[in-house]
N, C-alpha and C positions, 0 to 999 in steps of 0.2 A: 494528418492530424498534423497540425505544429505542436511541439511543449507545452505555449502559452498556450494554445486550446486544449491539450490534454490537463493542463493545471484551472482553467474555469471547470472544468466538466468537473474534477474533484472538488472545487470548493462549490459546484452544485450537488454535489453528492452527500455534501457537509452539512447542506440543510436536513437530512433523516438523520442524520443522526438523532440516538437517544442517549443520552450523558446526565441524568437528574441528580447524579451523586457527584459528581466531578465536575460536570459543567464546563469539562474539554472534548469538543466537538469537532471529529476529523472523516476528511472526509479523503475519497480515494478513488482514482480512475486505471485502469490497468488496460495496456495496451496492446492486443498478439500481434504476430507479424503477418495473421489473416486478414486485420485490421481490423477485427472485433472486439470492443472495447467493452471492462466489465464496470462497473463502479460498485462502491460499499462504503458505508457510515457506521461508527461504531457505532453498537451496543452493548451497555449494564448493565449491570444485575445489583441488585445490595448486596448478594456472596459475589465480593471483585471477581476471583478466579474465574469465574463463568463469566465473565465480558467476555465481549471478542471486537477487534481492532479492526478500523475500515480495511487494512490493506489488506489481511486474512478473509473479511467478507470477499473483496472483489475477487482475490484468491481463488477461494474455495467456490465462487458462482462460475467462474473461468473452468475451470474445472468438474463441475457436478454440469455445467452443459455441454461437456465433450469435446471440451478445445484444446487441440494437437499440437497447434504453432508454437511454435518461442514466443515468450513474453518477451515485449522488446524495451518497453516503458511502463511506470508507475510514477502516478503523482502522489502526492499526501499534501493534503493542503487541510491547517489548524491556526485560528488565533491564538498567540500567548505572550512568554515574554520571549520565548525563544524562539528561532524554527523548528518544526517539527522535523523529528526522525522515527522511521520505525521501531520497535520495540526488539529486543532480542528473540520473541517467539516468532514475528512477521518477517526479520533479517530470515531465521533459519528456514522457515516454510520459503524463502522467495531465493533462498541458495539451492531450493531441494527442487524447485519445478520453475525457478527462470534467475539461475544462477549468473546470467548477463545482462540480464536487466540493468537499463540507465534508472535511477529512481531523481524524480522530481519534486523536492521540497519547500512548501511555500507559506509562510507565515503571515504574505499579504499578500490581496488579490492583486494580482497580475506580474508579481515580482516572485523568482524561486533561484534554486541553489541547481544545478545537476552535479550528481557523485553516480558512478557508477557503485554495484554492492557493491563490491571486490575490495573498495572501500574503506565502507560500513560492517563489513563483515569480513576482513583480510583471510581468514585458516577457518571456514566452515566447514563443520560435521558432516560428512556425506558417506552416499551408498557405499564408499572408495573402503569405509572403516568397515566396513560388514561384510566383506567379502574376502 
């Protein structure tokens, strides 16, 4: 699957977003080394803290479905004033479970920017701190 294909999947996943409060609909597509693909869309609650981002939905689906191979790329798609980027919580969870993932950021269909997660979160908290 090409990077552009993965971005297209993220844009399609965005259609499933439930964002009645912010109207900021986000889609994500997470690709594992095994070739398995997991999608996610943001889901909002009127109690904002209970909302969940598209990236975490895709990651949690992958983990809960037993994916064991490394995650290689994640595409994030959203329309807005700026190119979308994962929030801090998503960056941390990606650092925990996909530390070497390439993040594809798309603010318009067919256009994206590729950024290593390490550029988005250069000094992550990790399990190394817990030993």
